[in-house]
PDB file of all heavy atoms in Angstrom:
ATOM      1  N   MET A   1     123.998 -14.127 113.615  1.00  0.00           N
ATOM      2  CA  MET A   1     124.310 -12.958 114.418  1.00  0.00           C
ATOM      3  C   MET A   1     123.761 -11.727 113.709  1.00  0.00           C
ATOM      4  O   MET A   1     123.977 -11.527 112.529  1.00  0.00           O
ATOM      5  CB  MET A   1     125.815 -12.820 114.608  1.00  0.00           C
ATOM      6  CG  MET A   1     126.202 -11.502 115.250  1.00  0.00           C
ATOM      7  SD  MET A   1     127.965 -11.152 115.182  1.00  0.00           S
ATOM      8  CE  MET A   1     128.438 -11.543 116.831  1.00  0.00           C
ATOM      9  N   GLN A   2     123.036 -10.913 114.448  1.00  0.00           N
ATOM     10  CA  GLN A   2     122.526  -9.652 113.927  1.00  0.00           C
ATOM     11  C   GLN A   2     123.320  -8.510 114.536  1.00  0.00           C
ATOM     12  O   GLN A   2     123.651  -8.535 115.723  1.00  0.00           O
ATOM     13  CB  GLN A   2     121.052  -9.486 114.238  1.00  0.00           C
ATOM     14  CG  GLN A   2     120.180 -10.494 113.527  1.00  0.00           C
ATOM     15  CD  GLN A   2     118.726 -10.238 113.819  1.00  0.00           C
ATOM     16  OE1 GLN A   2     118.375  -9.794 114.896  1.00  0.00           O
ATOM     17  NE2 GLN A   2     117.893 -10.528 112.850  1.00  0.00           N
ATOM     18  N   ILE A   3     123.595  -7.508 113.719  1.00  0.00           N
ATOM     19  CA  ILE A   3     124.388  -6.359 114.153  1.00  0.00           C
ATOM     20  C   ILE A   3     123.644  -5.086 113.782  1.00  0.00           C
ATOM     21  O   ILE A   3     123.176  -4.943 112.647  1.00  0.00           O
ATOM     22  CB  ILE A   3     125.770  -6.360 113.484  1.00  0.00           C
ATOM     23  CG1 ILE A   3     126.527  -7.639 113.813  1.00  0.00           C
ATOM     24  CG2 ILE A   3     126.568  -5.129 113.891  1.00  0.00           C
ATOM     25  CD1 ILE A   3     127.810  -7.815 113.014  1.00  0.00           C
ATOM     26  N   ALA A   4     123.530  -4.167 114.717  1.00  0.00           N
ATOM     27  CA  ALA A   4     122.965  -2.848 114.441  1.00  0.00           C
ATOM     28  C   ALA A   4     124.117  -1.921 114.066  1.00  0.00           C
ATOM     29  O   ALA A   4     125.147  -1.886 114.738  1.00  0.00           O
ATOM     30  CB  ALA A   4     122.233  -2.310 115.653  1.00  0.00           C
ATOM     31  N   VAL A   5     123.946  -1.181 112.991  1.00  0.00           N
ATOM     32  CA  VAL A   5     124.969  -0.244 112.521  1.00  0.00           C
ATOM     33  C   VAL A   5     124.404   1.165 112.640  1.00  0.00           C
ATOM     34  O   VAL A   5     123.327   1.457 112.117  1.00  0.00           O
ATOM     35  CB  VAL A   5     125.366  -0.539 111.061  1.00  0.00           C
ATOM     36  CG1 VAL A   5     126.400   0.461 110.584  1.00  0.00           C
ATOM     37  CG2 VAL A   5     125.882  -1.961 110.930  1.00  0.00           C
ATOM     38  N   PHE A   6     125.134   2.034 113.335  1.00  0.00           N
ATOM     39  CA  PHE A   6     124.704   3.419 113.542  1.00  0.00           C
ATOM     40  C   PHE A   6     125.698   4.372 112.903  1.00  0.00           C
ATOM     41  O   PHE A   6     126.909   4.190 113.023  1.00  0.00           O
ATOM     42  CB  PHE A   6     124.619   3.741 115.037  1.00  0.00           C
ATOM     43  CG  PHE A   6     123.609   2.936 115.780  1.00  0.00           C
ATOM     44  CD1 PHE A   6     124.014   1.889 116.589  1.00  0.00           C
ATOM     45  CD2 PHE A   6     122.260   3.213 115.683  1.00  0.00           C
ATOM     46  CE1 PHE A   6     123.093   1.136 117.299  1.00  0.00           C
ATOM     47  CE2 PHE A   6     121.323   2.465 116.385  1.00  0.00           C
ATOM     48  CZ  PHE A   6     121.741   1.423 117.195  1.00  0.00           C
ATOM     49  N   SER A   7     125.173   5.394 112.268  1.00  0.00           N
ATOM     50  CA  SER A   7     126.028   6.468 111.750  1.00  0.00           C
ATOM     51  C   SER A   7     125.215   7.749 111.662  1.00  0.00           C
ATOM     52  O   SER A   7     123.988   7.734 111.693  1.00  0.00           O
ATOM     53  CB  SER A   7     126.599   6.108 110.375  1.00  0.00           C
ATOM     54  OG  SER A   7     125.581   6.139 109.404  1.00  0.00           O
ATOM     55  N   ASP A   8     125.897   8.862 111.558  1.00  0.00           N
ATOM     56  CA  ASP A   8     125.267  10.177 111.372  1.00  0.00           C
ATOM     57  C   ASP A   8     124.202  10.472 112.425  1.00  0.00           C
ATOM     58  O   ASP A   8     123.116  10.947 112.108  1.00  0.00           O
ATOM     59  CB  ASP A   8     124.685  10.290 109.958  1.00  0.00           C
ATOM     60  CG  ASP A   8     125.763  10.217 108.902  1.00  0.00           C
ATOM     61  OD1 ASP A   8     126.676  11.049 108.958  1.00  0.00           O
ATOM     62  OD2 ASP A   8     125.712   9.318 108.044  1.00  0.00           O
ATOM     63  N   ILE A   9     124.525  10.253 113.672  1.00  0.00           N
ATOM     64  CA  ILE A   9     123.607  10.549 114.768  1.00  0.00           C
ATOM     65  C   ILE A   9     123.493  12.061 114.959  1.00  0.00           C
ATOM     66  O   ILE A   9     122.416  12.580 115.224  1.00  0.00           O
ATOM     67  CB  ILE A   9     124.092   9.859 116.060  1.00  0.00           C
ATOM     68  CG1 ILE A   9     124.073   8.347 115.859  1.00  0.00           C
ATOM     69  CG2 ILE A   9     123.241  10.265 117.246  1.00  0.00           C
ATOM     70  CD1 ILE A   9     124.858   7.575 116.889  1.00  0.00           C
ATOM     71  N   HIS A  10     124.584  12.760 114.817  1.00  0.00           N
ATOM     72  CA  HIS A  10     124.642  14.230 114.893  1.00  0.00           C
ATOM     73  C   HIS A  10     123.973  14.789 116.143  1.00  0.00           C
ATOM     74  O   HIS A  10     123.294  15.804 116.092  1.00  0.00           O
ATOM     75  CB  HIS A  10     124.039  14.855 113.644  1.00  0.00           C
ATOM     76  CG  HIS A  10     124.842  14.595 112.407  1.00  0.00           C
ATOM     77  ND1 HIS A  10     126.075  15.163 112.198  1.00  0.00           N
ATOM     78  CD2 HIS A  10     124.580  13.817 111.328  1.00  0.00           C
ATOM     79  CE1 HIS A  10     126.546  14.753 111.031  1.00  0.00           C
ATOM     80  NE2 HIS A  10     125.669  13.925 110.484  1.00  0.00           N
ATOM     81  N   GLY A  11     124.118  14.104 117.261  1.00  0.00           N
ATOM     82  CA  GLY A  11     123.591  14.602 118.527  1.00  0.00           C
ATOM     83  C   GLY A  11     122.093  14.405 118.711  1.00  0.00           C
ATOM     84  O   GLY A  11     121.526  14.900 119.679  1.00  0.00           O
ATOM     85  N   ASN A  12     121.431  13.685 117.823  1.00  0.00           N
ATOM     86  CA  ASN A  12     119.986  13.467 117.936  1.00  0.00           C
ATOM     87  C   ASN A  12     119.736  12.325 118.915  1.00  0.00           C
ATOM     88  O   ASN A  12     119.447  11.194 118.532  1.00  0.00           O
ATOM     89  CB  ASN A  12     119.391  13.168 116.556  1.00  0.00           C
ATOM     90  CG  ASN A  12     117.882  13.189 116.567  1.00  0.00           C
ATOM     91  OD1 ASN A  12     117.259  13.191 117.614  1.00  0.00           O
ATOM     92  ND2 ASN A  12     117.310  13.202 115.382  1.00  0.00           N
ATOM     93  N   HIS A  13     119.843  12.652 120.202  1.00  0.00           N
ATOM     94  CA  HIS A  13     119.755  11.660 121.262  1.00  0.00           C
ATOM     95  C   HIS A  13     118.411  10.940 121.279  1.00  0.00           C
ATOM     96  O   HIS A  13     118.350   9.736 121.506  1.00  0.00           O
ATOM     97  CB  HIS A  13     120.015  12.324 122.617  1.00  0.00           C
ATOM     98  CG  HIS A  13     119.972  11.366 123.752  1.00  0.00           C
ATOM     99  ND1 HIS A  13     118.849  11.167 124.504  1.00  0.00           N
ATOM    100  CD2 HIS A  13     120.915  10.532 124.238  1.00  0.00           C
ATOM    101  CE1 HIS A  13     119.092  10.257 125.423  1.00  0.00           C
ATOM    102  NE2 HIS A  13     120.339   9.854 125.288  1.00  0.00           N
ATOM    103  N   ALA A  14     117.322  11.653 121.030  1.00  0.00           N
ATOM    104  CA  ALA A  14     115.987  11.038 121.074  1.00  0.00           C
ATOM    105  C   ALA A  14     115.856   9.932 120.024  1.00  0.00           C
ATOM    106  O   ALA A  14     115.367   8.833 120.325  1.00  0.00           O
ATOM    107  CB  ALA A  14     114.918  12.103 120.871  1.00  0.00           C
ATOM    108  N   ALA A  15     116.279  10.195 118.810  1.00  0.00           N
ATOM    109  CA  ALA A  15     116.191   9.198 117.746  1.00  0.00           C
ATOM    110  C   ALA A  15     117.159   8.037 118.006  1.00  0.00           C
ATOM    111  O   ALA A  15     116.806   6.876 117.798  1.00  0.00           O
ATOM    112  CB  ALA A  15     116.487   9.832 116.395  1.00  0.00           C
ATOM    113  N   PHE A  16     118.357   8.365 118.472  1.00  0.00           N
ATOM    114  CA  PHE A  16     119.342   7.325 118.767  1.00  0.00           C
ATOM    115  C   PHE A  16     118.830   6.378 119.853  1.00  0.00           C
ATOM    116  O   PHE A  16     118.948   5.160 119.740  1.00  0.00           O
ATOM    117  CB  PHE A  16     120.668   7.964 119.184  1.00  0.00           C
ATOM    118  CG  PHE A  16     121.707   6.975 119.609  1.00  0.00           C
ATOM    119  CD1 PHE A  16     122.235   6.070 118.713  1.00  0.00           C
ATOM    120  CD2 PHE A  16     122.159   6.947 120.917  1.00  0.00           C
ATOM    121  CE1 PHE A  16     123.194   5.147 119.107  1.00  0.00           C
ATOM    122  CE2 PHE A  16     123.120   6.041 121.318  1.00  0.00           C
ATOM    123  CZ  PHE A  16     123.638   5.139 120.411  1.00  0.00           C
ATOM    124  N   GLU A  17     118.227   6.950 120.892  1.00  0.00           N
ATOM    125  CA  GLU A  17     117.692   6.139 121.973  1.00  0.00           C
ATOM    126  C   GLU A  17     116.604   5.191 121.462  1.00  0.00           C
ATOM    127  O   GLU A  17     116.566   4.016 121.850  1.00  0.00           O
ATOM    128  CB  GLU A  17     117.127   7.041 123.065  1.00  0.00           C
ATOM    129  CG  GLU A  17     116.660   6.301 124.283  1.00  0.00           C
ATOM    130  CD  GLU A  17     116.222   7.238 125.394  1.00  0.00           C
ATOM    131  OE1 GLU A  17     115.784   8.362 125.098  1.00  0.00           O
ATOM    132  OE2 GLU A  17     116.314   6.825 126.556  1.00  0.00           O
ATOM    133  N   GLN A  18     115.750   5.653 120.590  1.00  0.00           N
ATOM    134  CA  GLN A  18     114.702   4.802 120.025  1.00  0.00           C
ATOM    135  C   GLN A  18     115.297   3.677 119.175  1.00  0.00           C
ATOM    136  O   GLN A  18     114.806   2.543 119.193  1.00  0.00           O
ATOM    137  CB  GLN A  18     113.721   5.632 119.195  1.00  0.00           C
ATOM    138  CG  GLN A  18     112.850   6.536 120.023  1.00  0.00           C
ATOM    139  CD  GLN A  18     112.010   5.765 121.026  1.00  0.00           C
ATOM    140  OE1 GLN A  18     111.361   4.780 120.678  1.00  0.00           O
ATOM    141  NE2 GLN A  18     112.027   6.203 122.268  1.00  0.00           N
ATOM    142  N   CYS A  19     116.347   3.980 118.432  1.00  0.00           N
ATOM    143  CA  CYS A  19     117.005   2.953 117.613  1.00  0.00           C
ATOM    144  C   CYS A  19     117.637   1.876 118.487  1.00  0.00           C
ATOM    145  O   CYS A  19     117.540   0.679 118.170  1.00  0.00           O
ATOM    146  CB  CYS A  19     118.062   3.589 116.715  1.00  0.00           C
ATOM    147  SG  CYS A  19     117.374   4.606 115.400  1.00  0.00           S
ATOM    148  N   VAL A  20     118.253   2.275 119.573  1.00  0.00           N
ATOM    149  CA  VAL A  20     118.858   1.302 120.489  1.00  0.00           C
ATOM    150  C   VAL A  20     117.772   0.445 121.124  1.00  0.00           C
ATOM    151  O   VAL A  20     117.906  -0.778 121.217  1.00  0.00           O
ATOM    152  CB  VAL A  20     119.719   2.002 121.560  1.00  0.00           C
ATOM    153  CG1 VAL A  20     120.160   1.028 122.642  1.00  0.00           C
ATOM    154  CG2 VAL A  20     120.930   2.654 120.913  1.00  0.00           C
ATOM    155  N   LYS A  21     116.680   1.059 121.564  1.00  0.00           N
ATOM    156  CA  LYS A  21     115.575   0.293 122.141  1.00  0.00           C
ATOM    157  C   LYS A  21     115.031  -0.717 121.140  1.00  0.00           C
ATOM    158  O   LYS A  21     114.745  -1.864 121.492  1.00  0.00           O
ATOM    159  CB  LYS A  21     114.458   1.229 122.594  1.00  0.00           C
ATOM    160  CG  LYS A  21     114.751   1.977 123.859  1.00  0.00           C
ATOM    161  CD  LYS A  21     113.575   2.850 124.245  1.00  0.00           C
ATOM    162  CE  LYS A  21     113.878   3.685 125.473  1.00  0.00           C
ATOM    163  NZ  LYS A  21     112.760   4.578 125.825  1.00  0.00           N
ATOM    164  N   TYR A  22     114.871  -0.298 119.895  1.00  0.00           N
ATOM    165  CA  TYR A  22     114.382  -1.203 118.852  1.00  0.00           C
ATOM    166  C   TYR A  22     115.327  -2.389 118.682  1.00  0.00           C
ATOM    167  O   TYR A  22     114.893  -3.531 118.610  1.00  0.00           O
ATOM    168  CB  TYR A  22     114.242  -0.453 117.530  1.00  0.00           C
ATOM    169  CG  TYR A  22     113.850  -1.356 116.385  1.00  0.00           C
ATOM    170  CD1 TYR A  22     112.524  -1.690 116.171  1.00  0.00           C
ATOM    171  CD2 TYR A  22     114.817  -1.878 115.536  1.00  0.00           C
ATOM    172  CE1 TYR A  22     112.166  -2.532 115.133  1.00  0.00           C
ATOM    173  CE2 TYR A  22     114.474  -2.724 114.495  1.00  0.00           C
ATOM    174  CZ  TYR A  22     113.145  -3.054 114.301  1.00  0.00           C
ATOM    175  OH  TYR A  22     112.798  -3.886 113.282  1.00  0.00           O
ATOM    176  N   ALA A  23     116.618  -2.097 118.621  1.00  0.00           N
ATOM    177  CA  ALA A  23     117.600  -3.170 118.455  1.00  0.00           C
ATOM    178  C   ALA A  23     117.544  -4.145 119.618  1.00  0.00           C
ATOM    179  O   ALA A  23     117.534  -5.363 119.423  1.00  0.00           O
ATOM    180  CB  ALA A  23     119.002  -2.583 118.312  1.00  0.00           C
ATOM    181  N   LEU A  24     117.493  -3.640 120.823  1.00  0.00           N
ATOM    182  CA  LEU A  24     117.497  -4.510 121.997  1.00  0.00           C
ATOM    183  C   LEU A  24     116.226  -5.346 122.095  1.00  0.00           C
ATOM    184  O   LEU A  24     116.280  -6.502 122.508  1.00  0.00           O
ATOM    185  CB  LEU A  24     117.696  -3.682 123.265  1.00  0.00           C
ATOM    186  CG  LEU A  24     119.071  -3.018 123.398  1.00  0.00           C
ATOM    187  CD1 LEU A  24     119.109  -2.117 124.632  1.00  0.00           C
ATOM    188  CD2 LEU A  24     120.191  -4.042 123.437  1.00  0.00           C
ATOM    189  N   THR A  25     115.083  -4.794 121.706  1.00  0.00           N
ATOM    190  CA  THR A  25     113.844  -5.575 121.750  1.00  0.00           C
ATOM    191  C   THR A  25     113.799  -6.636 120.659  1.00  0.00           C
ATOM    192  O   THR A  25     112.984  -7.555 120.720  1.00  0.00           O
ATOM    193  CB  THR A  25     112.593  -4.688 121.636  1.00  0.00           C
ATOM    194  OG1 THR A  25     112.644  -3.960 120.421  1.00  0.00           O
ATOM    195  CG2 THR A  25     112.474  -3.752 122.818  1.00  0.00           C
ATOM    196  N   ASN A  26     114.668  -6.514 119.665  1.00  0.00           N
ATOM    197  CA  ASN A  26     114.756  -7.505 118.598  1.00  0.00           C
ATOM    198  C   ASN A  26     115.982  -8.398 118.761  1.00  0.00           C
ATOM    199  O   ASN A  26     116.473  -8.980 117.794  1.00  0.00           O
ATOM    200  CB  ASN A  26     114.766  -6.812 117.232  1.00  0.00           C
ATOM    201  CG  ASN A  26     113.402  -6.288 116.889  1.00  0.00           C
ATOM    202  OD1 ASN A  26     112.519  -7.057 116.528  1.00  0.00           O
ATOM    203  ND2 ASN A  26     113.201  -4.985 117.040  1.00  0.00           N
ATOM    204  N   ASN A  27     116.470  -8.486 120.004  1.00  0.00           N
ATOM    205  CA  ASN A  27     117.585  -9.370 120.373  1.00  0.00           C
ATOM    206  C   ASN A  27     118.869  -9.081 119.606  1.00  0.00           C
ATOM    207  O   ASN A  27     119.661  -9.989 119.359  1.00  0.00           O
ATOM    208  CB  ASN A  27     117.178 -10.842 120.211  1.00  0.00           C
ATOM    209  CG  ASN A  27     116.041 -11.216 121.124  1.00  0.00           C
ATOM    210  OD1 ASN A  27     116.012 -10.809 122.278  1.00  0.00           O
ATOM    211  ND2 ASN A  27     115.089 -11.964 120.604  1.00  0.00           N
ATOM    212  N   ILE A  28     119.067  -7.826 119.237  1.00  0.00           N
ATOM    213  CA  ILE A  28     120.322  -7.415 118.621  1.00  0.00           C
ATOM    214  C   ILE A  28     121.180  -6.829 119.740  1.00  0.00           C
ATOM    215  O   ILE A  28     120.789  -5.852 120.381  1.00  0.00           O
ATOM    216  CB  ILE A  28     120.095  -6.369 117.513  1.00  0.00           C
ATOM    217  CG1 ILE A  28     119.198  -6.953 116.431  1.00  0.00           C
ATOM    218  CG2 ILE A  28     121.425  -5.898 116.939  1.00  0.00           C
ATOM    219  CD1 ILE A  28     118.716  -5.932 115.417  1.00  0.00           C
ATOM    220  N   ASN A  29     122.330  -7.435 119.979  1.00  0.00           N
ATOM    221  CA  ASN A  29     123.186  -6.944 121.065  1.00  0.00           C
ATOM    222  C   ASN A  29     124.613  -6.676 120.610  1.00  0.00           C
ATOM    223  O   ASN A  29     125.512  -6.550 121.415  1.00  0.00           O
ATOM    224  CB  ASN A  29     123.161  -7.904 122.255  1.00  0.00           C
ATOM    225  CG  ASN A  29     123.564  -9.310 121.864  1.00  0.00           C
ATOM    226  OD1 ASN A  29     124.085  -9.526 120.777  1.00  0.00           O
ATOM    227  ND2 ASN A  29     123.316 -10.256 122.739  1.00  0.00           N
ATOM    228  N   SER A  30     124.793  -6.569 119.302  1.00  0.00           N
ATOM    229  CA  SER A  30     126.088  -6.165 118.754  1.00  0.00           C
ATOM    230  C   SER A  30     125.887  -4.868 117.988  1.00  0.00           C
ATOM    231  O   SER A  30     124.939  -4.745 117.200  1.00  0.00           O
ATOM    232  CB  SER A  30     126.632  -7.238 117.811  1.00  0.00           C
ATOM    233  OG  SER A  30     126.889  -8.427 118.514  1.00  0.00           O
ATOM    234  N   PHE A  31     126.763  -3.901 118.231  1.00  0.00           N
ATOM    235  CA  PHE A  31     126.603  -2.578 117.641  1.00  0.00           C
ATOM    236  C   PHE A  31     127.894  -2.132 116.976  1.00  0.00           C
ATOM    237  O   PHE A  31     128.983  -2.383 117.487  1.00  0.00           O
ATOM    238  CB  PHE A  31     126.227  -1.551 118.717  1.00  0.00           C
ATOM    239  CG  PHE A  31     124.955  -1.885 119.434  1.00  0.00           C
ATOM    240  CD1 PHE A  31     124.978  -2.615 120.604  1.00  0.00           C
ATOM    241  CD2 PHE A  31     123.735  -1.465 118.937  1.00  0.00           C
ATOM    242  CE1 PHE A  31     123.815  -2.928 121.275  1.00  0.00           C
ATOM    243  CE2 PHE A  31     122.558  -1.773 119.600  1.00  0.00           C
ATOM    244  CZ  PHE A  31     122.601  -2.507 120.772  1.00  0.00           C
ATOM    245  N   ILE A  32     127.751  -1.453 115.848  1.00  0.00           N
ATOM    246  CA  ILE A  32     128.871  -0.815 115.167  1.00  0.00           C
ATOM    247  C   ILE A  32     128.517   0.656 114.999  1.00  0.00           C
ATOM    248  O   ILE A  32     127.426   0.985 114.541  1.00  0.00           O
ATOM    249  CB  ILE A  32     129.142  -1.454 113.786  1.00  0.00           C
ATOM    250  CG1 ILE A  32     129.588  -2.907 113.947  1.00  0.00           C
ATOM    251  CG2 ILE A  32     130.186  -0.651 113.017  1.00  0.00           C
ATOM    252  CD1 ILE A  32     129.764  -3.644 112.632  1.00  0.00           C
ATOM    253  N   PHE A  33     129.438   1.530 115.380  1.00  0.00           N
ATOM    254  CA  PHE A  33     129.253   2.969 115.245  1.00  0.00           C
ATOM    255  C   PHE A  33     130.215   3.486 114.185  1.00  0.00           C
ATOM    256  O   PHE A  33     131.424   3.309 114.292  1.00  0.00           O
ATOM    257  CB  PHE A  33     129.513   3.663 116.580  1.00  0.00           C
ATOM    258  CG  PHE A  33     128.518   3.290 117.639  1.00  0.00           C
ATOM    259  CD1 PHE A  33     128.749   2.215 118.478  1.00  0.00           C
ATOM    260  CD2 PHE A  33     127.340   4.003 117.779  1.00  0.00           C
ATOM    261  CE1 PHE A  33     127.840   1.845 119.452  1.00  0.00           C
ATOM    262  CE2 PHE A  33     126.417   3.647 118.748  1.00  0.00           C
ATOM    263  CZ  PHE A  33     126.669   2.568 119.586  1.00  0.00           C
ATOM    264  N   LEU A  34     129.668   4.133 113.154  1.00  0.00           N
ATOM    265  CA  LEU A  34     130.488   4.584 112.031  1.00  0.00           C
ATOM    266  C   LEU A  34     130.945   6.031 112.142  1.00  0.00           C
ATOM    267  O   LEU A  34     131.757   6.472 111.353  1.00  0.00           O
ATOM    268  CB  LEU A  34     129.716   4.385 110.718  1.00  0.00           C
ATOM    269  CG  LEU A  34     129.334   2.939 110.408  1.00  0.00           C
ATOM    270  CD1 LEU A  34     128.552   2.883 109.110  1.00  0.00           C
ATOM    271  CD2 LEU A  34     130.569   2.061 110.322  1.00  0.00           C
ATOM    272  N   GLY A  35     130.413   6.779 113.069  1.00  0.00           N
ATOM    273  CA  GLY A  35     130.891   8.139 113.254  1.00  0.00           C
ATOM    274  C   GLY A  35     129.792   9.180 113.200  1.00  0.00           C
ATOM    275  O   GLY A  35     128.613   8.869 113.110  1.00  0.00           O
ATOM    276  N   ASP A  36     130.210  10.443 113.250  1.00  0.00           N
ATOM    277  CA  ASP A  36     129.316  11.605 113.253  1.00  0.00           C
ATOM    278  C   ASP A  36     128.323  11.534 114.412  1.00  0.00           C
ATOM    279  O   ASP A  36     127.122  11.601 114.248  1.00  0.00           O
ATOM    280  CB  ASP A  36     128.566  11.744 111.925  1.00  0.00           C
ATOM    281  CG  ASP A  36     129.474  12.168 110.797  1.00  0.00           C
ATOM    282  OD1 ASP A  36     130.505  12.794 111.080  1.00  0.00           O
ATOM    283  OD2 ASP A  36     129.151  11.867 109.645  1.00  0.00           O
ATOM    284  N   TYR A  37     128.868  11.420 115.627  1.00  0.00           N
ATOM    285  CA  TYR A  37     128.022  11.343 116.815  1.00  0.00           C
ATOM    286  C   TYR A  37     127.494  12.704 117.235  1.00  0.00           C
ATOM    287  O   TYR A  37     126.418  12.798 117.790  1.00  0.00           O
ATOM    288  CB  TYR A  37     128.792  10.749 117.993  1.00  0.00           C
ATOM    289  CG  TYR A  37     129.460   9.446 117.693  1.00  0.00           C
ATOM    290  CD1 TYR A  37     130.827   9.289 117.796  1.00  0.00           C
ATOM    291  CD2 TYR A  37     128.706   8.354 117.272  1.00  0.00           C
ATOM    292  CE1 TYR A  37     131.433   8.090 117.523  1.00  0.00           C
ATOM    293  CE2 TYR A  37     129.313   7.139 116.981  1.00  0.00           C
ATOM    294  CZ  TYR A  37     130.664   7.027 117.103  1.00  0.00           C
ATOM    295  OH  TYR A  37     131.266   5.826 116.824  1.00  0.00           O
ATOM    296  N   LEU A  38     128.273  13.746 117.020  1.00  0.00           N
ATOM    297  CA  LEU A  38     127.895  15.104 117.431  1.00  0.00           C
ATOM    298  C   LEU A  38     127.596  15.934 116.210  1.00  0.00           C
ATOM    299  O   LEU A  38     128.118  15.689 115.140  1.00  0.00           O
ATOM    300  CB  LEU A  38     129.034  15.752 118.226  1.00  0.00           C
ATOM    301  CG  LEU A  38     129.525  14.983 119.436  1.00  0.00           C
ATOM    302  CD1 LEU A  38     130.718  15.688 120.054  1.00  0.00           C
ATOM    303  CD2 LEU A  38     128.423  14.826 120.467  1.00  0.00           C
ATOM    304  N   GLY A  39     126.738  16.934 116.394  1.00  0.00           N
ATOM    305  CA  GLY A  39     126.478  17.772 115.234  1.00  0.00           C
ATOM    306  C   GLY A  39     125.339  18.734 115.383  1.00  0.00           C
ATOM    307  O   GLY A  39     125.216  19.402 116.393  1.00  0.00           O
ATOM    308  N   GLU A  40     124.453  18.758 114.397  1.00  0.00           N
ATOM    309  CA  GLU A  40     123.461  19.809 114.236  1.00  0.00           C
ATOM    310  C   GLU A  40     122.282  19.769 115.200  1.00  0.00           C
ATOM    311  O   GLU A  40     121.605  20.748 115.398  1.00  0.00           O
ATOM    312  CB  GLU A  40     122.894  19.767 112.806  1.00  0.00           C
ATOM    313  CG  GLU A  40     123.918  19.965 111.710  1.00  0.00           C
ATOM    314  CD  GLU A  40     124.499  18.650 111.214  1.00  0.00           C
ATOM    315  OE1 GLU A  40     123.804  17.627 111.243  1.00  0.00           O
ATOM    316  OE2 GLU A  40     125.664  18.645 110.816  1.00  0.00           O
ATOM    317  N   PHE A  41     121.954  18.628 115.769  1.00  0.00           N
ATOM    318  CA  PHE A  41     120.742  18.499 116.555  1.00  0.00           C
ATOM    319  C   PHE A  41     121.000  18.789 118.039  1.00  0.00           C
ATOM    320  O   PHE A  41     122.135  18.964 118.453  1.00  0.00           O
ATOM    321  CB  PHE A  41     120.158  17.094 116.387  1.00  0.00           C
ATOM    322  CG  PHE A  41     119.648  16.838 114.997  1.00  0.00           C
ATOM    323  CD1 PHE A  41     120.375  16.069 114.109  1.00  0.00           C
ATOM    324  CD2 PHE A  41     118.437  17.383 114.585  1.00  0.00           C
ATOM    325  CE1 PHE A  41     119.897  15.838 112.827  1.00  0.00           C
ATOM    326  CE2 PHE A  41     117.966  17.155 113.304  1.00  0.00           C
ATOM    327  CZ  PHE A  41     118.691  16.388 112.428  1.00  0.00           C
ATOM    328  N   PRO A  42     119.923  18.847 118.865  1.00  0.00           N
ATOM    329  CA  PRO A  42     120.107  19.093 120.301  1.00  0.00           C
ATOM    330  C   PRO A  42     120.929  17.984 120.974  1.00  0.00           C
ATOM    331  O   PRO A  42     121.114  16.915 120.394  1.00  0.00           O
ATOM    332  CB  PRO A  42     118.694  19.092 120.837  1.00  0.00           C
ATOM    333  CG  PRO A  42     117.786  19.216 119.685  1.00  0.00           C
ATOM    334  CD  PRO A  42     118.534  18.733 118.487  1.00  0.00           C
ATOM    335  N   TYR A  43     121.303  18.217 122.187  1.00  0.00           N
ATOM    336  CA  TYR A  43     122.080  17.273 123.018  1.00  0.00           C
ATOM    337  C   TYR A  43     123.459  16.978 122.468  1.00  0.00           C
ATOM    338  O   TYR A  43     123.852  15.845 122.377  1.00  0.00           O
ATOM    339  CB  TYR A  43     121.318  15.952 123.209  1.00  0.00           C
ATOM    340  CG  TYR A  43     119.880  16.086 123.568  1.00  0.00           C
ATOM    341  CD1 TYR A  43     118.886  15.717 122.686  1.00  0.00           C
ATOM    342  CD2 TYR A  43     119.511  16.579 124.814  1.00  0.00           C
ATOM    343  CE1 TYR A  43     117.544  15.838 123.014  1.00  0.00           C
ATOM    344  CE2 TYR A  43     118.178  16.696 125.145  1.00  0.00           C
ATOM    345  CZ  TYR A  43     117.199  16.331 124.252  1.00  0.00           C
ATOM    346  OH  TYR A  43     115.894  16.450 124.573  1.00  0.00           O
ATOM    347  N   PRO A  44     124.218  18.014 122.080  1.00  0.00           N
ATOM    348  CA  PRO A  44     125.560  17.737 121.535  1.00  0.00           C
ATOM    349  C   PRO A  44     126.509  17.206 122.605  1.00  0.00           C
ATOM    350  O   PRO A  44     126.319  17.425 123.764  1.00  0.00           O
ATOM    351  CB  PRO A  44     126.026  19.093 121.039  1.00  0.00           C
ATOM    352  CG  PRO A  44     125.240  20.090 121.797  1.00  0.00           C
ATOM    353  CD  PRO A  44     123.944  19.421 122.146  1.00  0.00           C
TER     354      PRO A  44
END
């Protein structure tokens, strides 16, 4: 089982979207979010 772990997104929707696409194209369908979803970047 492969798991994608995300943290410190800080509202960077463009980068987050690319990371999710990468995970899904590599058959990773389990995700863990560690926090800091909103913050300094656009799209808060």
